[in-house]
N, C-alpha and C positions, 0 to 999 in steps of 0.2 A: 185451432190449438196447434201450436208448433211442436214438433217432435224433436227432442234433443238428440243430437248425433254424438256418438262417442268421439273423443279426441283421437286423432291418429297417433299411433305409437311412434315415439321419437327415441331412437336408440341413444344411450348415454354417450357423451363425447369421450373419445379415447384419451387416456392420459397423455400428457406431453412426453415424448420419448426421452430417455436418459442418453445424453451424448457424452462420450468420453472427452475429457478436457485436458488430456496429457500434452498434446502439441501446444496448445495455448499456454499451458503452465510452463512448459520448457522454454518457450519464447520469452515469456515474461521474466522467468528466472534469469535467463541469459542477459537481458538488457538491465535488469536490476543489479546484477553483479558488475556489469561493465560501468554502469552509472556510479556505483559505490566506489569502485576502484579509481575511476576518473576523478571523483570528488577528493580522494586522498592525494592524487597527483596534483590537483589544483592547489590544495593546501600546501603541499611541498613546494610548488612553484612560487607561491606567495611568500613563504618563508625564505626561499632563495632570493627573491627580489628584495626582501627586507635586508638580508645580509649584504647584498650588492650595494644597496643604499648606504648602509653603515660603512662599508669599505670605501665607498666614494667620498663620504664625509671625512674619512681618515686619510684620503689620498691614495688608497690602494686599489681603486677601480676607476675606469674611464667612462666617458659618456656612452661609448659603444657598449660597454658592459651593462649599463642601465637600460639601453634600448633593447638589447638581447633579452634581458630579464623581463622587461615589460612585454616583449613579443611572446615569450614563452607563457607568461601568465594569461595573456589574451587568448592564445590558442587553447590552453587548458580550460579556460572558462567557457569558451564557445563549445568545445567538445563535451564538457560536462553538461551544459544546457541541452544540447542535442540528444545526448544519451538519456538524460532524465526525462525528456519529452518522449523518447522512444519507449522507455520503461513504462511510463504512464499509459501510452497508447497500446502497449502489449498487456499490461496488467488489468486494465479495466474490462476488456472483453473476456478475459479469463474469469474475473470476478462476477460478471453478469451471467456467464454460463454456469458457474458454480452455484449461483443463486437459483437459477432455473432447475438445475439438477437437485438441489436441496429441497425444492418444493415438490419434486417428484418423489423423493425418498421419505419425506416426513410430512404429515398433515399439520404440523405445528405452524401457526401463522406468525410470520416475521413481524417485528415491531414497525418496520417502515415499508411502504409500498415499493414496488420494483423499480420505479423511476428514480428513486433516491440512491440506488446502487451507483449510478453515475452522477446524478445531480447533487448528491450529498457532499461530494468533494469540492464543489464550486460555489455553494451557497454560503455567504458570510455567516458567521456565528455557528450555524448548524454544522459546518465542516470541522468544528472542534470536537464533535462527538458522534455525528451520524456515521462516518466511515467505520469507526470502531464498533458501533452497534451492528452494522451490516455484516462485517466480517465475523463478529461473535455469533450472530444468528445463523450464518451459513455454517460455521463450525458446529454449532449445537445441532442443527437439523441434519447434518451430514454424518453425525456419529453413528456407528453401528448399533448402539443401544438406544437410539432415538425412538424406535418402535412406533407405536400409535399415539404417543403423547401429543396432545393438541395445544398445550400451552408452552410457548417457547421458553418462558422463564423457569419452567420446571426442569429443563435440560441443563446439564453442567456446562458452565462457561470455561474459559481457558486463560490461565495466567500468561501463556505464550502470546495470545492475542493482545492482552492488556499491556504487556511489556513492549511488544512491537509498536503499539500505538504511542505509548509514552516516549519511546526512543525515536519516533518519527516526529511527533508533535513538538516536544520540547526543543530539540535542536533546530527545527524550522523557525520557531519563535525566537530562539537565540540568534539565529542568522539574521533575521529581519531587524532585530535590535542592533546588532553590530553594524549592519549595512546602513540603516537609516539614522542611527543616533551616534554611534561611536566614531565610525570612519569620517563622517563629515566634520567632526570636531577634534580631529587629531592636532595636538599642539606640540608634541614632543616625540622622540623615538620611543620613549617608555609607553606613551599612549598607544602608539602603533603596535608595539609588542604585546600589550595587554589585549588589544583587539584580535591579534593573530592567535593568541592562546584560546580565546573564545571560539574563533573559527575552527581551531583544531578540535576542540571539544565537540563542536557541531559535526565535523566530519566523522569522528569516531562514533558518535551517536547514530549517525545515518548508516554507517557500516554495520553496526550492531542491529539496527532495525532491518537492514537488508537481509542479514543472516536469518533473522526470525521470520520474515515474511516468506523466505524460501522454505523454511520448515513448515510453515502454515500451508503453503501451496502443495507441498509434497504430501502432507498428512490428509488434507481435504481430498486431493486427487485419489489417494489410496482408498480412503473411505468410500468415495463415490464410485470407484471401479469395483469394489468388493461385492460379491453376490449377496443378496438379501433374501431371507425367507419370506414367502408370501404370507400376508396377514391372515390369521385364522378367524373365520367368521364366528360370531357368537352362536351358542347352541340355542335352538328354539325353546321358548318357555313351555313348561308342562311336560 
């Protein structure tokens, strides 16, 4: 007859430490601002090129003026692409660390697994709504009043996050429409002007989105740095 041996004691795994995310947030904010400003510069350069073309048709500009305007637009476009890439490379690490911190601060289970914090931006169709879900859940779980709520949907969401996502998503779709549909089918100066107005709306929307994500980064960092009271264990029955 075998004698059962007691299982060895395994101490509980220590919770993941909370890491201050201020540096990553500041870096992300810097590149986001630079990318938004450069996007406005690009829009201005495109309008300037349009005006030079109109002047050329009226005989008031030279071929050299056209070449200079085209060169300015090319440089602004390249700079905008590089800064947008830098902003993404700075923002995603901040977002991932904010997700880890939110899991330490709140027992509420997020709607999407941790891998979607990065992958949700690149998966077709899902990237229309997963990033907004992820930022919303980080916001909810980071709130000082999150307490011991275990259902993420019971925590308040944020209009700030909703507007940030709409002002990022809609201009992005608008930009793709202009680039893929309108610009290849330009038949007159009026068509080009209409396309440029849509690109201007795109730039203004992106700028507004950048301002809102800066506010989100600031608020989440403040919440995650703030001291939290230790949870009070339940009183024994009886």
